[in-house]
Every structure is written in structure tokens, then in C-alpha cells.
C-alpha positions, 0 to 999 in steps of 0.5 A: 900834396898836403897843405902847410900845417895849420897854426891855432892858438894852443891850449893854455891852458857857463825862472819865473818872470822877474819881480818888479824892481821896487822889491830889488832896488835896495840891493841894486849896486855893489855892497856899500855903494852910494845912493847916487850910484844906486839911483843910476843903476835902478833902471838896470835892476828894474828890468823884467826879462821877457821870456820866449821859447827858444827850442828844446823846452828852453826859454830865452831872454835878453838882459841889458847892463851898463858898459861902464858901471862908473858911468851907467847913465851914459847910455852905452850898454851890453845886451846879454843873451840869457837862457833857462831850463825851467824846473821839472817840479815847480812845486819843489822849486827853490829858485834859479841856479845860474851857472857859467861853463868856463872860458873865458869865452864860453857861451852859457846860452850855447852850452845850455842849448847843447844839453849843458843842463844835463851836467846837473843831477835830476835832483838839482833840476827838479829844485831849480830853474837852470840858467846861464848867459853869455857874459859881456863881450862873449858869444851873442853879447851885443857888442861882442869882442872881435879880432881881425885874423890873418888868414894867410898861411905861414910857410914856417911854423913857429917853435913851441919854445923860442930859443934864438933871438930870431925866434923870440923876435918873431914870437913877440911880433906875432903876439903884437900883431894879434893884439893889434887885430883885436884893437882894430876890430873891437876898439874900446870894448876891449877895456870893458869885458873884465871879470869884475864888471861881468860879476856886476852883470851877474848881480843885475841878472840875479835881480832880473830873475827875481832872486834876493840871493844868488845860487851859482855854480862856476866851472873853471873860469866860472870860478873867477866870475863866482869869486869876484861876485862873492867879493863884491856882493858877499851878502847876496850869496845863497850858495856858491860852488866853484869847480876847477878853481883859479887862484886870484892871488897868482900873477901872470907868471905864476899862473902860466907855470901852474897851468904848464905844470898841470898839463905836464902832470896830466900827460904823465897821468895818461902814461901811468893810467892809459891801460886802465882807461884806454885799454889795448889802444895804448901806444906803449906797454909801459908808462915809460914807453908811452912817455918816450913815444910822445917826446920822440913825436914832439922832436920829430914833428919839430924837425918836419911835420908828420905827413897825413894821408888825406888832402883835406887835412893839415900835416901835423907840426909840433904845435898841433901835436901839443894842442891835440895831446893837451885837449885830450887831458880835459876828459880822459874818459872820452878822449884817451882812447882816440888819442892813443890810436892816433899816437900809435899810428903817428909812431909809424909815420902816419899823422892822419888821425892826429890831424883829424883830432886837431880838425875836430877840436873846438876852439881852445880856451885856457880853462873850461869844460870842453864844449859839447857840440856847440858851434864856434863863436868868438871863443878865441877873441874873448879868451884873449880879451878877458884874460889879458884885461884881468891880469897885468902883464909886462910890456917888454919881452924880457920878463917872458924870456926870463920865465921860459927857463923856469917853465921849461925846467918844471914842465917842458913844452907844456910850460914854455907854451903857456908862457909864450901864450901870455905874449899877446897880453904885453900889447893889451889895454890895461885893466884894473884888476891885480893879483890878490887874496880873496876879500869877501867878509860876510859871505856864507860858506863857499864850496870849492871842488878840486880834482887832483889830476886836473890839467888846466886848473891844478889842485893846488889852486883849489886848496888855496882858493878854499883857504882864502874864503872865510869858512871855505870848504874843499871837496877833493876828487881823486881823479884825472880830467878837468873839473868834477861835478857832472863827470866824476860820479855819485860821490861828488854829485851827492855832496854838491847837490846837498850843498846847493839844495839844502846848503849842507856843509861839506866836512873838512877833508871830504874826498871822493 
């Protein structure tokens, strides 16, 4: 007999020895900060990274940053793992290129160790040391965010859309318990892992790498980190690429609706383009047939989990089906064929392949490039911690239930699940960040890359972010899947490379 359906958090939706401090201390604190603060931060900016070999030609080090930038002298710190792949052509070296693979919660060091650097072209790898790190609270960070988890099995799955008073009370109680588990396990660390402080850590890393200005590429959540850096340190940006943009002007409700709509459209794209990408494996002869099949499976799985023919797998409830379908939208070129096979068998009453896909998925995050073979770390805990701290949320359940109606109308289960996922933040420590338009006077032209069919970071957010930067440039990739650089072909690669290496601007309206 198969075990009860498992319940996972659904999809919501990464140098040479550092120069001595004396040459960099003048840029040691955020632009415009006072002499007293610069003096307190001097020991952090004075670091020399001690690089050691850590396998596969990589070199690793550890960076120390203050836990509280308002009181850097109190002795409390984060120690962050850093890794780099040294340029293939030292004679042509431009400098260090720091990247963040997304999340929040993705380990940059694990990503680089899992061939994450291969996302960059040979031209870029020949001109830059490729560097990544684990942001504060993430992965190998000391300390790292942790959450106590209930290991007991639920006898009754929660609905994707809580409609009754009982279902809503249960959903809110579950979210409260989740937040309480994080508070128990992490304590005050939860208040110290916001993106504003992570961006300040990025500037300490810039200095420790010996760079007077930062060259950076952020995918997905990495765009939030890059945007915050540009706002705090506009004059220390050399080149900034933000791929799969998150719009900082959206509040929690607008962001949930944006992402829910993005996934709904992505599933529609799957139905429309399945034959072109997945070929004969598609679970229907027409887009209408495919869409109807998926909707029927949601209804069927909500009534009773789909059975599996493997005692080591869980039966497939509607929530697990949602996870599998949305996960496949990130990289259609890799996932749509397997999803199609699994949906075809599920339509015949066998959920085994769907369950196997659910078992194989990495822990999900609201927005990031899917990890390539990296082991799970504290992804789930970190995504909750950073997301909740970065964006203010209502403390009472009413506003969430009010948002469900609009979400269901615009995006169905993809919208309502995005709203329900926000419930945990109702019981979270309060951060200092607020929705706002970008303020980065003096920053050089920033390159924003947007994919028209992006499920997790919809294209409209890329348009908005590019417009908010002074002199912001938008490169449009007409395609499906999450983010573009490293997976969308030579047109995107050449445009981004020319900007990173030579800071060549992208013309208005540039499209690939």
C-alpha cells in the first residue's frame, strides 16, 4: 500500500589575492555614509581572502561580514563561503565577475561547483574570474537560517484553494506553525538576512576581490540583490546584468498575482507549443485537449490522490501535481517531454511518473534557475526567511482571503497557490524594506534581460525594472522558460557578453 501523499512547499514561484585594505577603505561603506561608519567597517573591507583549492579547478575562501551594519563593532558576524573559477586566459583578464544564481536561498558556491560557471560563454570565462558566494543565512553561511519541520505525515491534504472557513483556518494555522518553527530554530538570525544587507555584503566581497568596481550578473532573485546593490552603491557599478527581473515596486499581493499569472500563461504556452518542443509525447493532439486534460487531473487529484505503482513513491495529490507542472515550466527544453509522458500516463489512471518527477525535484524556490545537480541545503528555510523579511505582509488573514478571489479569476490554481504561499509571512519578524521604485542616481546603464514567456518572473516586471533605472536597457528574449542568458542561444549570449566585456550598450527595442 502506498504512503500518504507528501506535502512540499509549492513553487511560488548565484580572482587574484585581494589587494590590501588601504587602497579600498575609501570605498568601504555605502555611498554617502559617514566617517565613523567607514572606520567601523574598515576591518571587514581590509580582508585578504585566503584561497585554497576545492576541486574541479576551483578555489574557495571565506568572507566575514557584520551581522548588523548599524553596529558592526559588536563582534557578531556572518562567515560566507566564496568560490571562483580563475579566468582561462590571464593575459586577457578584465577582472572578477560575481554572480548570484537566484532563490532566495540558492547557494552560489554549490552552483559554481555544479558547473554553474558553464552558463557563461567561453568569451566571458576567458576575460573574467567567475565568482559566486553563499549569501548571509544561505547554504554554508555561518550562521545559516534553519527551520524546525514537522516530520509527521498529514492524513488529509490541504486544498490548493482554501474556500471554506475550516480550510482557511487550517491553512493559516499551518502557516503560523511554519513561521514558529523557523523562529525556534533561527532566532534573531531571521531579522538579519534581508537583501539590503546581503547587497552590502556584496560590496565587502567586491573590495576583498580587489575590484574598484563591481561586474555582476544576477538571475531571478539575483536581480533583487543586484538592484539593491545599485541603489546603495551606484558609483561602484562597472556592469550589471539582471536576468529574470523582479520589480521592487510591487507589494506582496501584486507580486503573488504577477507570478501566479506568469505560471498560468506558461502552462498555456506548454499546451500551445508542446508539439514543437516535446514532439509525439504530448498528452493531447491540440492545445485545447492538453489544457482540458490538465484541468481534469487537478479535479481528479483533489477528490482522491492519483495512485502509483511503486511502494517507494507517494500518491499524487493536487498540490504535488501543481508542483510538478510548474517546475517543468522553468526549463521546457529539459522538462516538457518528461512532463508530457507523465501526464499521458496519469490520464490513464497511473500517477507513477508524476510521483517520480516530484521525488526528483530540487527544493523549490520562488524564482531561480533550476539547480543542476546540487544537493539540497537550506533552500526552503532561506526562501521563506528572505522573502518575508524583504516584503511587508498583513498580520491578519483577511487580506489574503480577499486576494484569493482576484488570484483565482486571473490565474486559477496558479494564482491561489501563490497567495496561500504568502501566509507564512503574516507571522514573520518585520523587515525594513518597502515596495519602491528604484533610486540609483549615478549608476551606469544597467542591462535587464526579460523572457516573454517567463513563468516565475513575468516579462512585464523586466519592462518595469528597465524603465526604473536611469539609462536602463532592456534585452527581450521571445521564448519560454525562466531567464535567458545561458539557455536562450547565441543572440542573447552575444549581446550580454558585449556588455559585460566591453560595456557595449544594447539598442532600444533589442529582441532575440
